[in-house]
Residue, then its C-alpha position, 0 to 999 in steps of 0.5 A: m889498888p892495881r893487881k901486880n901478879l899479872p899474866t904475861n903477854f896479855i893484850g889490851e887492858e884489865i877488865t875489872s871484876e865490877k865490869l865482869k859481874v862474876q858469879a858462881y852458882n850451886t858450888s861447893y865453895w865460893y868466895p867472890s872477892g878472892l878471885f881478884n885479890d892478887n893472890l895466885a896460890p890456893e886459899g884454904q882447903y877448897g880455893i876460891v871457887l870449887l865446881r863439883y857437879n855439872y850443874h855447878y857453874l861460874e858466870f861472867t860477862i864481857p861488856d858490850n864495849y869490848l872487841s875481844a877478851d882473853v880469860w886467865f885463871t890460876g888453879g889449885y888442887y882438891s880431891d876426894s873419891g869424887g876425883g881430882s882438880g885439873a879436869p876439863t870444863t864446858l864453856r857456854k854462851q848466852n844466846k841473846t835471842t833465845q836467852e839459852f846458853e849454848i856450847i862454845s867448847s866441851n873440852v876446855r882444859t884447866t890446871n891444878t897449879p897456882t900459875w896463870y893459864k889462858y882458859y880461853g881467848n878471843l871471846e866476844s862481848g856477852t855472858y858466859r858460864l863454865y861447867p865442870n865435866h868432872a869433880y873437882i875443878q878449882f879456881n884461885e885467881m881470875f883475870v880477863s884482858g880486853v880490847k875495847k871497841e874504839f873505832y870511829m868514822l869521821q868525815s871532813n872536807n868530803k873525806t872519810y876517816s877511821l879513827n883509833l883511839k886505843d894506845t896499846l903496848y904489847y906486854i911481853k916478858m920472856t923467860s928463854n928464847t922459846a918461853p912463854s909460848p908461842l913467842v920465839a926470840s932469835a938474833s944473827s949472833v950473841a956475844n955469849t950465853s948471858n946476852l941471848a936474844w930474849k933478854a931484849f924481850n924480858n921487860s927488864n933493864s938492870t942497872n947492875d947486871s951486864g947480861d940483862i941485854w941482847a948483845s951481838l958478837l964482839n967486833t960485830t957492829n951490825g946484826w938483827l934481833q927478831l921476835d916471832i909473835g906466833v900470830k899476825t899482830k898489828v904494829n904501828s910503832f916500836k920502842i928501843t931502850s939503851r942499857a941501864y948498866t953504867n959501868d962503861i959507856n956501851y950504852t952510848t957507843c953500842s946503841p943502834k945508829t942506823f937500822v930498819m924495822q922489817g916485817s914478815d908473814d913466814g920468817i923467809n920474805y921480809f919487808d922494810i916498814s921503817r928506815i932510821f938514820n943517825e940516832t946518836d947521843w944515847k943516854a943510859n936507860e933511854t927509851r925512844l919511840f919510832t913511829l911507822k908510816s902505817q899500821y902493819s900486821y905481821r907475824y915476825y918483826r925484825l930489827k936489823v941494825f947497820t951501824v952503832n955509835g962507835g962501839s964494838y957490839v950491838m946492844i939493846a936492852k928492850l925492844e917493844f912493839c906498840n899499836l898507838g892511836f891513829i887516823n885513817e883516810i878511807h879511799s872509798s866511803s862505800l857501804n862495804n867500807f863503812i860496815k867493815y871499818g865503822t861498826n865498832v862505834y859504842d857510845g858516840l864520839p869522845i870529844n875530850v880525847v887526845i891522840n898521844n901519837k905525836n902526828y896530827i896535820l894531814q899530808d898530801e902523801v898517802s899510802e895503801n896498807t895491807d887492810g886496803l886503807w889509805t893512810t895519811k901521816l899527821d905531824r903537828k896538831p891542827l888549829s881546828i877540825s870542822f866536820n861537814 
């Protein structure tokens, strides 16, 4: 069964234990299946894995069809005269040529608490080992999220395209305006302390809690809601969900009608990346998807609302960001572009794949985005596509 107790804010999909091929060697204690049993707390005196000496190690493999991966653990506490849990570790990666395990970092911190922490991020495919720098290092649950290599180069009618088949919904579950780090939520105004900006990013929409939304100041029917992701993040669509609380009709009247989505790299200069008009007749707990004209990569994303549907507030229950499957026309089929955009092919072109983004027929209008690609929008499914 799928695990329920997952880290917040991970990107991509879970890489299963079968793919990771996790093993522990020379350990004081090792219970393999326990690392993926959805129990974050320590199990027994030693936990699931207990590394004591510097020749003890935990080994795992990031499969070749993943572009990058983040590794998460939960910790626990065990000690005797040799030391206590929560000490640093050394991470090594196997060199495919020499087969030696070379140091990636000699000071990767761990914790001794049963809550998720990101052990290391942006790992490429390959086999890794982590060693304890001190006794004792305890691990109780492991989670690895990965972004697949799903990019392809296509050619049709003497034009070259890159195709991204991965639909990514960025999973965000905030607990305050500044937690978890590095996320920061903010807004132009709030109705009260129950309707702060982070409520739109807590991955919740309660039917009986009127405070489970972001709401602007009373009699303020315009304003903005912003998320600082901390790093530049690729986005080509976003979702807005209306209020689920139905004791009044604010879910209809206070949902946004006219608005823009903006992006910024510095939190000072903002650029409109989508303009939306006449969004009416909202239902309770209704989610609407808005597709951008291109893929953008910004650190700050700001929803700027100009009008609502007759109410006296702006109310948003959830604001989510996505990077759905898309097709790009490459303006030049040079060797450099092929290497830059076409080297992620792993196992050939998957024929039986549907692009969930509802954009299909090539239009004449093109626009150059920040990656130097010429992007064409598709708006209905073609009868056929032939390849030269």
